[in-house]
C-alpha positions in Angstrom: 81.6 50.5 46.7 81.9 48.3 49.7 79.3 45.6 50.5 78.7 43.0 53.1 77.6 39.4 52.6 76.0 37.6 55.5 73.4 35.1 56.6 70.7 36.8 58.7 70.2 35.5 62.3 66.9 34.3 63.5 64.3 36.7 65.0 64.8 37.1 68.7 61.0 37.0 69.3 60.6 33.5 67.7 62.3 30.2 68.2 62.0 29.2 64.5 64.7 29.6 61.9 62.6 30.9 59.0 64.3 33.4 56.6 67.8 32.4 57.9 68.8 30.1 55.0 69.5 32.8 52.4 72.5 35.0 52.1 72.1 38.8 51.9 74.3 41.3 50.1 74.0 44.8 51.7 75.7 47.8 50.3 77.5 50.1 52.8 76.9 53.8 53.1 79.0 55.9 50.6 78.1 59.2 52.2 76.9 60.5 55.5 73.3 61.4 56.2 72.2 65.0 56.4 69.5 66.5 58.5 66.8 68.4 56.7 66.6 71.8 58.4 62.8 72.2 57.8 61.4 68.8 58.9 64.3 67.4 60.8 64.3 64.2 58.8 67.5 62.4 57.9 68.3 62.3 54.2 70.9 60.8 52.0 71.7 61.0 48.3 73.1 57.5 48.4 70.4 55.1 47.1 72.7 52.0 47.1 72.5 51.8 50.9 68.8 50.9 50.5 69.5 47.9 48.2 69.4 44.4 49.8 69.9 41.4 47.5 69.1 37.8 48.5 70.9 34.8 47.3 70.4 31.0 47.8 74.1 30.4 48.6 77.2 32.3 49.6 78.9 31.2 46.4 76.1 32.8 44.3 76.5 36.1 46.3 80.3 36.1 45.8 79.9 35.4 42.1 77.5 38.3 41.7 79.9 40.6 43.6 82.8 39.5 41.5 80.9 39.9 38.2 79.9 43.5 39.1 83.2 44.5 40.6 82.0 45.0 44.2 84.4 44.8 47.1 82.8 42.5 49.7 83.3 41.5 53.3 81.9 38.0 54.2 80.5 37.5 57.7 80.2 33.8 58.5 77.2 32.9 60.7 77.6 31.5 64.2 76.2 28.0 64.2 73.9 27.2 67.1 73.4 23.8 68.7 69.9 22.5 68.2 67.9 22.0 71.4 66.4 18.6 71.1 65.3 16.7 74.1 65.3 12.9 74.1 61.6 12.5 74.7 60.4 15.8 73.3 57.3 17.6 74.4 55.3 14.4 74.8 57.6 13.4 77.6 55.8 15.9 79.9 52.6 13.8 79.7 53.9 10.3 79.6 52.2 7.7 81.8 55.5 6.0 82.7 57.1 9.1 84.4 59.3 8.4 87.5 58.0 11.4 89.4 54.4 12.6 89.3 53.7 15.5 87.0 52.8 18.7 88.9 52.4 22.3 88.0 
């Protein structure tokens, strides 16, 4: 069975980086999904595709995959540059500003 190890990206709706420090092992789909003729829902007999394992490090995830004989593909995360201004948020309200603060 094929699996993917990756580090999740941050939520697009938030600026924080919570839940992005762990590494995830997701199993791939072994069989295609079928459509139930009565209800129209999609169904699959593959329960491994629902499993998601979390690890503290990439090495721990690789060790788990190797111990259980799982073929893995590792996706390295794209690092992002932190956005840190010199003065920070308080700079907006500093009394020594060169130009007056306006809306």
